[in-house]
Backbone bond lengths (Angstrom), bond angles and torsions (degrees), N, CA, C in turn:
res aa  C-N    CA-C-N  psi(-1)  N-CA   C-N-CA  omega(-1)  CA-C   N-CA-C  phi
1 M - - - 1.467 - - 1.521 109.75 -
2 G 1.331 115.79 137.97 1.456 119.95 -179.90 1.511 112.45 -89.57
3 W 1.329 115.84 -169.74 1.457 121.03 178.13 1.519 110.13 -124.33
4 I 1.333 115.08 165.48 1.459 121.63 175.18 1.525 108.45 -124.62
5 K 1.314 116.11 127.86 1.454 121.35 172.37 1.525 107.81 -116.29
6 V 1.332 114.98 124.66 1.466 120.40 178.55 1.519 106.27 -94.71
7 V 1.319 115.87 110.86 1.464 121.36 -164.81 1.524 111.76 -107.87
8 G 1.316 115.91 122.13 1.460 121.00 170.33 1.519 108.59 -83.39
9 I 1.343 115.89 115.09 1.471 119.52 -174.00 1.525 112.91 -91.14
10 G 1.349 117.13 4.82 1.448 119.57 -179.62 1.525 111.53 88.17
11 P 1.339 116.83 -176.59 1.462 120.47 -173.46 1.521 115.23 -73.76
12 G 1.312 118.09 -18.50 1.466 117.71 179.12 1.517 114.49 158.24
13 D 1.308 117.29 -46.49 1.462 121.34 179.18 1.521 109.01 -76.99
14 I 1.310 116.88 131.90 1.464 121.12 -179.45 1.537 111.09 -59.45
15 N 1.338 117.24 -28.53 1.458 120.64 178.00 1.526 112.62 -64.25
16 D 1.337 116.94 -19.62 1.465 121.17 179.42 1.524 112.43 -93.18
17 M 1.316 117.81 3.17 1.460 121.54 178.88 1.527 110.02 -81.83
18 T 1.332 116.94 142.18 1.454 119.19 177.65 1.526 110.76 -73.90
19 L 1.319 116.22 156.70 1.460 120.60 178.27 1.524 110.81 -62.97
20 K 1.322 116.75 -35.33 1.464 120.85 179.42 1.520 110.92 -64.49
21 A 1.326 117.38 -40.66 1.466 121.14 177.14 1.524 110.36 -66.06
22 Y 1.318 116.41 -42.66 1.465 121.66 179.10 1.529 110.41 -59.23
23 N 1.326 116.17 -46.44 1.462 120.16 -178.77 1.525 111.93 -65.48
24 A 1.328 116.82 -37.84 1.464 120.45 178.84 1.522 110.57 -61.36
25 L 1.325 116.75 -42.82 1.461 120.90 179.57 1.531 111.32 -65.00
26 K 1.322 116.25 -33.14 1.458 120.09 179.29 1.535 111.73 -75.35
27 E 1.324 117.51 -27.88 1.469 121.79 -175.55 1.520 113.60 -86.27
28 C 1.330 118.33 -22.20 1.466 120.46 -171.93 1.524 111.97 -79.75
29 D 1.333 114.81 168.27 1.464 121.81 175.99 1.523 111.86 -95.21
30 V 1.342 115.61 -36.76 1.466 121.52 -174.23 1.526 109.36 -133.75
31 V 1.331 115.64 139.75 1.465 121.58 174.93 1.526 108.20 -113.62
32 V 1.333 115.68 126.35 1.460 121.71 -179.23 1.518 108.14 -117.32
33 G 1.343 118.23 135.18 1.457 118.22 179.34 1.506 114.60 -177.97
34 Y 1.318 114.05 171.40 1.458 123.49 173.70 1.525 107.80 -64.84
35 T 1.321 116.74 137.39 1.465 121.59 -171.86 1.526 112.68 -54.34
36 T 1.318 118.01 -42.37 1.466 121.32 -179.62 1.523 111.45 -60.22
37 Y 1.340 116.92 -40.10 1.466 120.30 -178.64 1.527 110.83 -74.79
38 I 1.313 116.25 -35.52 1.465 119.77 175.55 1.524 110.14 -59.53
39 N 1.320 116.86 -41.09 1.468 120.72 -179.29 1.522 111.94 -63.97
40 L 1.337 117.76 -28.90 1.461 121.06 -179.57 1.529 112.41 -69.64
41 I 1.328 116.23 -25.88 1.473 119.41 -175.33 1.532 112.67 -114.80
42 K 1.304 117.04 15.35 1.473 120.85 -176.50 1.528 114.27 -50.24
43 P 1.334 118.78 -43.02 1.469 118.32 -178.58 1.532 113.48 -60.69
44 L 1.333 117.43 -23.57 1.464 120.80 -176.82 1.531 113.27 -88.60
45 I 1.319 117.51 -16.67 1.473 119.93 -169.82 1.532 112.13 -125.00
46 E 1.309 116.42 25.85 1.468 120.03 -177.62 1.525 112.75 -62.72
47 D 1.337 116.94 -26.11 1.464 120.62 -177.71 1.535 112.25 -97.58
48 K 1.343 117.34 9.53 1.462 121.02 -176.22 1.531 111.15 -104.43
49 E 1.320 114.89 155.71 1.456 119.42 166.23 1.525 106.47 -73.51
50 V 1.319 117.16 131.44 1.461 121.77 -175.62 1.526 109.65 -123.53
51 I 1.321 115.31 131.16 1.462 121.58 175.80 1.516 107.12 -122.87
52 S 1.323 116.92 114.66 1.463 120.86 -177.46 1.522 110.29 -124.92
53 S 1.328 115.17 156.30 1.460 120.88 178.45 1.518 108.82 -153.87
54 G 1.330 116.51 172.26 1.453 121.59 -173.55 1.513 113.96 -87.68
55 M 1.323 114.77 -169.02 1.457 121.60 -178.92 1.519 111.33 -62.90
56 R 1.344 114.25 150.31 1.466 123.76 176.45 1.530 112.90 63.29
57 K 1.331 115.47 25.73 1.463 121.16 173.43 1.531 110.25 -112.97
58 E 1.326 116.03 25.04 1.465 121.02 -174.03 1.528 112.38 -61.16
59 V 1.316 116.46 -44.00 1.469 119.70 -179.13 1.532 110.01 -63.49
60 D 1.314 116.54 -41.99 1.466 120.36 178.81 1.520 111.45 -61.25
61 R 1.336 116.49 -39.88 1.465 119.47 -179.84 1.520 110.98 -65.15
62 C 1.333 116.43 -41.66 1.463 119.56 179.17 1.530 111.48 -64.61
63 K 1.307 116.46 -42.82 1.473 120.03 179.66 1.527 110.99 -65.14
64 K 1.323 117.05 -36.14 1.466 120.47 177.45 1.519 110.39 -67.07
65 A 1.320 117.02 -39.95 1.466 120.60 178.23 1.526 110.32 -61.32
66 V 1.336 117.16 -42.89 1.468 121.34 178.19 1.521 110.59 -62.94
67 E 1.306 115.71 -45.63 1.476 120.30 179.90 1.530 111.37 -56.91
68 L 1.313 116.35 -45.42 1.463 120.57 -178.17 1.525 111.33 -70.44
69 A 1.341 117.57 -38.49 1.462 120.83 178.70 1.530 110.87 -63.92
70 L 1.314 116.45 -37.77 1.473 120.51 178.30 1.525 111.49 -67.87
71 Q 1.316 116.23 -20.12 1.471 120.95 175.60 1.528 111.80 -84.05
72 G 1.336 116.23 -2.77 1.452 120.36 177.36 1.520 115.18 101.84
73 K 1.325 116.94 5.63 1.463 120.01 -178.67 1.537 110.33 -92.04
74 N 1.318 115.13 149.99 1.462 121.54 176.58 1.528 108.80 -94.92
75 I 1.325 115.65 124.86 1.458 121.38 -167.88 1.522 111.68 -118.29
76 C 1.331 115.98 136.94 1.459 122.00 165.14 1.523 107.69 -111.07
77 I 1.316 115.96 120.92 1.457 120.38 172.23 1.521 106.11 -106.72
78 V 1.325 117.28 125.08 1.457 120.88 -166.87 1.524 112.92 -104.85
79 S 1.327 114.28 147.96 1.465 123.87 171.54 1.518 107.61 -130.51
80 S 1.322 116.74 150.32 1.462 117.92 170.38 1.526 108.23 -74.64
81 G 1.315 116.14 161.65 1.461 119.85 -179.38 1.513 111.27 61.63
82 D 1.324 116.18 -130.85 1.463 122.64 177.60 1.523 108.02 -104.85
83 A 1.322 116.98 128.17 1.464 121.29 -176.04 1.520 112.98 -64.31
84 G 1.332 116.89 -19.71 1.452 120.76 -179.52 1.522 113.71 -94.43
85 I 1.333 117.33 2.03 1.464 121.83 178.34 1.525 108.05 -122.81
86 Y 1.318 116.14 104.38 1.472 122.22 -174.97 1.526 111.58 56.59
87 G 1.324 117.01 25.01 1.452 120.72 -175.19 1.513 113.60 -113.70
88 M 1.328 115.24 -159.50 1.462 121.89 -171.98 1.521 113.99 -87.77
89 A 1.319 117.96 -10.32 1.468 119.83 -172.81 1.526 112.33 -63.76
90 G 1.328 116.77 -45.84 1.461 119.34 -179.32 1.509 112.80 -61.28
91 L 1.321 116.00 -45.59 1.465 120.47 179.63 1.520 111.08 -64.56
92 M 1.322 116.95 -36.67 1.457 120.17 179.95 1.529 110.54 -61.38
93 Y 1.321 116.16 -44.44 1.467 119.88 177.30 1.527 111.34 -65.77
94 E 1.323 116.98 -40.24 1.463 119.87 179.41 1.524 112.00 -60.57
95 V 1.320 115.84 -43.76 1.473 120.23 -179.42 1.523 110.69 -62.80
96 V 1.317 116.53 -45.74 1.464 120.57 -178.95 1.529 111.34 -65.32
97 H 1.329 117.00 -41.89 1.463 120.37 -178.54 1.523 111.69 -69.53
98 K 1.328 116.55 -37.65 1.464 119.53 -179.92 1.524 111.20 -63.88
99 E 1.319 116.31 -36.96 1.465 121.25 -179.97 1.528 112.07 -88.77
100 N 1.343 116.12 -2.05 1.466 121.70 -179.92 1.525 111.66 54.35
101 I 1.329 114.58 49.02 1.462 121.22 -178.21 1.522 109.44 -102.19
102 D 1.304 116.78 133.37 1.461 121.99 179.96 1.514 108.87 -94.50
103 L 1.324 115.97 95.75 1.457 122.14 179.87 1.517 109.84 -128.86
104 E 1.316 115.93 147.37 1.462 120.30 174.83 1.526 109.01 -77.79
105 I 1.324 116.12 117.60 1.464 121.66 179.22 1.525 109.19 -123.90
106 E 1.309 115.57 132.92 1.463 121.07 176.57 1.520 109.01 -129.31
107 V 1.313 116.01 134.79 1.460 121.27 176.02 1.525 108.93 -96.97
108 I 1.328 116.25 123.74 1.467 121.89 179.14 1.523 108.21 -101.55
109 P 1.339 118.50 110.85 1.467 120.04 -175.86 1.520 112.40 -67.75
110 G 1.322 115.08 158.09 1.459 120.20 -179.93 1.521 111.75 -142.54
111 V 1.315 115.84 166.95 1.465 122.19 176.01 1.524 107.97 -71.30
112 T 1.333 117.09 125.89 1.454 120.74 -177.73 1.527 112.01 -82.76
113 A 1.330 115.40 165.16 1.466 120.38 172.94 1.522 110.07 -61.30
114 L 1.339 116.04 -33.98 1.467 120.45 176.02 1.525 110.54 -59.69
115 N 1.333 117.11 -49.20 1.466 121.00 179.67 1.521 110.97 -57.43
116 S 1.324 115.06 -46.96 1.457 120.19 -176.98 1.525 111.24 -65.81
117 A 1.327 116.75 -47.22 1.464 120.57 -179.10 1.520 111.36 -62.48
118 A 1.333 116.61 -41.69 1.463 120.44 179.86 1.527 111.02 -61.34
119 A 1.321 117.03 -42.77 1.463 120.87 -179.97 1.524 111.40 -65.75
120 I 1.320 116.37 -36.74 1.462 120.92 178.53 1.531 110.59 -65.93
121 L 1.321 116.14 -38.90 1.463 121.35 -176.92 1.521 113.23 -78.41
122 G 1.306 117.83 -24.61 1.465 122.65 -176.58 1.508 109.73 134.62
123 V 1.345 116.80 -113.07 1.467 121.20 176.50 1.536 109.01 -140.09
124 P 1.322 117.80 64.92 1.465 119.74 -176.06 1.522 114.63 -79.81
125 V 1.332 117.70 -15.94 1.472 120.17 -172.02 1.522 109.80 -115.47
126 M 1.336 115.95 61.55 1.461 120.89 -177.81 1.521 112.67 -103.12
127 Q 1.330 116.26 1.07 1.460 121.05 175.95 1.531 108.17 -129.51
128 D 1.326 116.91 -174.17 1.461 120.63 -178.43 1.531 110.72 -58.05
129 F 1.309 115.48 140.31 1.459 119.29 -176.61 1.522 110.71 -143.29
130 A 1.333 114.71 159.39 1.462 122.36 175.85 1.522 108.49 -122.20
131 V 1.327 115.69 138.40 1.460 121.68 176.68 1.519 107.91 -110.23
132 I 1.320 116.44 122.54 1.465 121.17 -175.04 1.525 109.44 -131.64
133 S 1.307 116.43 128.37 1.464 121.03 173.63 1.520 108.72 -90.13
134 L 1.325 116.43 134.28 1.467 120.95 177.50 1.527 112.40 -89.38
135 S 1.318 116.50 4.58 1.466 119.58 175.95 1.522 110.06 -77.00
136 D 1.321 115.96 123.19 1.463 119.82 176.40 1.524 111.66 -103.06
137 H 1.325 115.22 25.57 1.470 120.56 176.22 1.525 111.28 -67.63
138 L 1.344 116.59 -38.16 1.463 121.18 -178.01 1.532 112.95 -115.75
139 I 1.330 117.19 -19.64 1.470 122.08 -178.43 1.529 108.51 -119.64
140 P 1.337 119.15 130.72 1.471 120.70 179.79 1.527 111.65 -59.69
141 W 1.324 116.33 143.21 1.458 120.64 -178.55 1.526 111.82 -60.33
142 Q 1.319 117.90 -33.41 1.459 120.88 179.71 1.536 110.85 -60.74
143 V 1.317 116.57 -35.91 1.468 121.10 178.02 1.527 109.86 -69.68
144 I 1.320 116.15 -42.26 1.465 120.71 178.80 1.527 110.32 -62.10
145 E 1.324 116.91 -42.45 1.464 120.84 178.45 1.529 111.51 -58.65
146 K 1.317 115.83 -43.00 1.469 119.69 -179.55 1.525 110.55 -64.05
147 R 1.309 117.18 -40.67 1.460 120.81 179.06 1.530 110.73 -64.49
148 L 1.335 116.42 -39.82 1.461 120.57 177.33 1.531 110.89 -64.20
149 E 1.316 116.18 -44.16 1.468 121.66 179.55 1.526 111.23 -57.62
150 L 1.322 115.55 -52.57 1.467 119.78 -172.44 1.528 112.19 -71.38
151 S 1.322 117.44 -39.57 1.466 119.15 179.95 1.524 111.18 -70.38
152 S 1.330 117.13 -32.88 1.470 120.51 176.73 1.522 110.73 -70.17
153 Q 1.320 116.05 -42.38 1.458 120.77 179.71 1.525 111.40 -61.54
154 A 1.333 116.37 -34.27 1.465 121.15 -179.68 1.530 112.44 -85.12
155 D 1.335 117.26 0.96 1.467 123.77 -179.73 1.532 113.08 59.15
156 F 1.329 116.21 35.17 1.457 119.06 169.40 1.526 109.44 -65.70
157 I 1.322 116.88 148.66 1.455 119.98 159.98 1.528 105.02 -63.48
158 I 1.317 117.65 135.71 1.468 120.54 -176.10 1.528 109.50 -118.08
159 V 1.317 114.96 127.33 1.460 121.81 177.06 1.523 107.80 -109.48
160 L 1.314 116.64 122.66 1.452 121.14 -178.93 1.526 110.90 -104.10
161 Y 1.319 115.08 123.12 1.461 122.36 171.43 1.532 108.56 -99.70
162 N 1.321 116.80 157.49 1.472 122.58 176.57 1.530 111.60 46.47
163 P 1.327 117.59 53.35 1.469 119.49 -169.37 1.525 115.88 -72.80
164 K 1.331 117.56 -28.00 1.466 117.91 -173.89 1.526 109.90 -157.09
165 S 1.318 115.92 130.09 1.460 120.79 175.88 1.518 109.35 -131.85
166 K 1.323 116.35 168.63 1.463 120.77 177.81 1.522 110.75 -64.71
167 E 1.334 116.46 -29.52 1.457 120.91 -178.42 1.527 112.19 -75.57
168 R 1.331 117.12 -29.82 1.466 120.16 -175.81 1.542 111.09 -141.17
169 P 1.325 117.39 62.56 1.473 120.22 -178.35 1.516 113.30 -64.92
170 E 1.339 116.84 -20.16 1.459 120.33 -175.41 1.523 113.70 -80.06
171 N 1.328 118.15 -15.19 1.465 119.85 -175.21 1.523 112.95 -63.11
172 L 1.318 117.30 -36.14 1.466 120.06 179.77 1.529 110.70 -65.92
173 I 1.325 117.43 -41.93 1.460 121.11 178.60 1.527 110.30 -63.56
174 K 1.320 116.31 -42.27 1.468 120.42 177.34 1.522 110.72 -60.48
175 A 1.342 116.40 -44.27 1.466 120.73 -179.89 1.523 110.78 -64.02
176 Q 1.322 117.00 -42.77 1.462 121.36 179.69 1.526 110.51 -59.23
177 K 1.320 117.69 -44.25 1.470 121.32 -179.83 1.522 111.58 -62.78
178 I 1.327 116.41 -39.73 1.470 119.88 178.94 1.528 110.45 -65.53
179 I 1.322 116.27 -47.27 1.462 120.87 -176.66 1.529 110.94 -63.83
180 M 1.345 116.45 -36.89 1.466 120.08 -177.36 1.524 113.00 -73.16
181 K 1.308 117.47 -7.53 1.462 120.06 172.17 1.522 110.51 -68.83
182 Y 1.339 116.54 -23.88 1.463 121.08 -173.28 1.534 113.34 -123.45
183 K 1.332 117.59 -21.43 1.458 120.89 -179.43 1.524 109.68 -114.27
184 K 1.313 116.26 145.84 1.462 121.43 -179.89 1.529 111.03 -69.04
185 G 1.320 115.38 149.37 1.459 120.51 -177.62 1.503 114.88 -65.97
186 D 1.364 117.58 -21.38 1.468 119.91 -178.16 1.526 113.27 -93.63
187 I 1.330 117.78 7.49 1.467 120.21 177.03 1.528 109.21 -63.70
188 P 1.333 118.28 135.32 1.465 120.41 -178.67 1.529 113.22 -63.54
189 V 1.313 113.90 142.89 1.465 121.84 177.28 1.523 108.26 -133.62
190 G 1.323 115.86 130.20 1.449 121.58 176.44 1.521 110.37 -104.17
191 I 1.322 116.06 133.54 1.467 122.15 179.65 1.524 107.72 -121.79
192 V 1.324 116.19 121.02 1.465 120.55 179.46 1.522 109.15 -125.83
193 K 1.295 115.62 121.23 1.462 121.95 178.31 1.520 108.88 -106.43
194 N 1.316 116.74 135.02 1.477 122.35 -179.24 1.528 111.49 56.32
195 A 1.317 116.58 50.65 1.463 120.52 -179.04 1.525 110.99 -56.30
196 S 1.316 116.32 124.27 1.467 124.25 178.78 1.520 113.24 61.44
197 R 1.318 116.80 22.60 1.464 121.38 175.72 1.529 109.46 -124.20
198 E 1.314 115.75 169.24 1.453 120.51 175.06 1.532 109.30 -58.61
199 G 1.310 116.93 136.25 1.457 120.87 179.97 1.507 114.00 86.03
200 Q 1.325 117.14 19.57 1.467 120.47 -179.63 1.526 110.96 -59.83
201 E 1.338 115.57 133.98 1.463 122.14 177.58 1.525 108.72 -133.47
202 T 1.326 116.54 140.28 1.458 121.37 -177.03 1.521 111.02 -133.54
203 V 1.318 115.72 135.01 1.461 121.64 176.75 1.527 107.95 -137.06
204 I 1.332 116.37 137.29 1.467 120.80 168.88 1.521 107.05 -113.52
205 T 1.311 115.19 122.72 1.457 121.55 -174.95 1.525 108.64 -137.33
206 T 1.321 117.06 -153.25 1.461 121.71 177.88 1.525 109.89 -123.58
207 L 1.307 115.12 165.71 1.458 120.00 178.87 1.526 110.73 -59.73
208 K 1.314 116.60 -40.74 1.460 120.89 -179.36 1.520 112.02 -62.85
209 E 1.337 117.31 -37.02 1.465 121.90 -175.50 1.534 112.93 -97.02
210 M 1.304 117.05 -1.52 1.466 121.98 -173.03 1.530 113.96 -49.95
211 A 1.316 117.30 -49.51 1.466 121.13 -172.86 1.523 113.56 -73.89
212 N 1.334 117.61 -6.12 1.461 120.81 -179.72 1.521 113.11 -83.17
213 H 1.331 116.23 -3.09 1.461 120.62 -178.46 1.522 110.93 -100.81
214 E 1.315 115.51 163.28 1.463 120.63 -179.51 1.529 109.51 -73.09
215 I 1.312 115.50 117.21 1.464 121.76 -175.02 1.520 108.80 -135.50
216 D 1.327 116.26 137.83 1.460 119.71 177.01 1.528 109.25 -144.91
217 M 1.329 116.75 -165.50 1.463 121.42 -176.31 1.520 112.96 -71.60
218 R 1.312 117.16 -13.93 1.469 120.74 178.59 1.527 111.50 -94.99
219 T 1.324 115.96 13.35 1.462 122.23 -175.56 1.525 111.18 -106.36
220 I 1.316 116.08 138.62 1.463 122.73 170.84 1.530 107.38 -109.90
221 I 1.321 115.95 133.06 1.460 121.04 178.50 1.530 108.50 -116.39
222 I 1.322 116.19 129.04 1.465 121.10 177.39 1.522 108.60 -117.77
223 I 1.323 115.76 116.58 1.459 123.34 -177.86 1.523 108.31 -103.30
224 G 1.306 117.11 121.99 1.455 121.27 -174.96 1.516 113.66 -72.21
225 N 1.333 115.31 -178.84 1.467 120.45 173.57 1.531 108.67 -111.95
226 E 1.324 116.33 -168.73 1.466 120.05 -173.91 1.531 113.08 -62.19
227 S 1.324 117.82 -23.01 1.469 119.66 -177.19 1.530 113.38 -96.98
228 T 1.315 118.18 -4.43 1.465 121.87 -178.11 1.535 110.54 -71.99
229 Y 1.343 115.97 137.69 1.459 120.01 177.24 1.527 109.67 -141.62
230 V 1.324 115.85 170.28 1.464 121.70 -179.78 1.522 108.68 -117.06
231 R 1.329 116.24 131.41 1.462 121.20 178.95 1.529 109.03 -143.86
232 N 1.322 116.32 126.86 1.464 122.21 178.37 1.530 112.05 54.28
233 G 1.322 114.45 39.99 1.461 119.15 175.79 1.513 114.96 77.27
234 K 1.315 117.76 11.34 1.458 121.84 178.84 1.534 110.71 -121.52
235 M 1.308 114.69 146.78 1.460 122.30 -179.02 1.534 108.17 -96.07
236 I 1.327 116.16 123.45 1.470 120.77 -171.30 1.524 110.13 -127.73
237 T 1.330 115.69 127.25 1.457 121.25 169.16 1.522 106.71 -113.67
238 P 1.325 119.26 111.12 1.470 120.56 -177.55 1.517 111.42 -65.03
239 R 1.315 115.23 142.65 1.474 120.87 -179.00 1.534 111.07 -71.80
240 G 1.332 116.15 -30.52 1.458 119.70 178.41 1.510 114.33 119.01
241 Y 1.342 117.02 5.42 1.471 119.20 177.65 1.525 110.71 -67.78
242 I 1.327 115.38 149.31 1.468 120.99 174.94 1.528 108.20 -90.50
243 L 1.324 116.78 118.19 1.464 121.01 -176.64 1.527 110.73 -102.29
């Protein structure tokens, strides 16, 4: 019987991949993943059997990984960023547990889009923060609204994943209105598109002007708290030390 490693490949640039993730990809027999993520790591897996598929085929990919592992092959199933944060790791465990299959599974952590975007912007996430996906594909919008309400009321730094798609362009506007009930309109907001990938774009704006910029599913938005400020083109949230 083989093993399955759920590998976080980082935000996109191979230089941002951890050594542990790199080694896992070199040790496995088969790499399974979403086609876009497979393309990001092609130079590393040229000698591997590769099984790729499109969006919303996550369950199929996990079941294929199990099937191959039961045949004795060692499998890496890949996620961008960290596999345990909006990634494939949770689903992989769910599939195995539902079928009551005894397989060796290891989650290999990776650098998230949040980590990459924050570093590009400066140091915006130096205090308590909340990460919220605006995708209501798997989570009801009412639940997302409540999370936005409570994290805004508590003045968390807020990181938005999946902020805007063609299917639900209105979700970002709804989120902005909720957040502005508790945060001032001039609070700094960092917008990073394609963090650490080809075509990277960065904007620092304000909460009030946030939705006026080009934003899509490949964008990470970081909304500061009351202490966040902008200096020399960088977004800074002070940790709180007395200098």
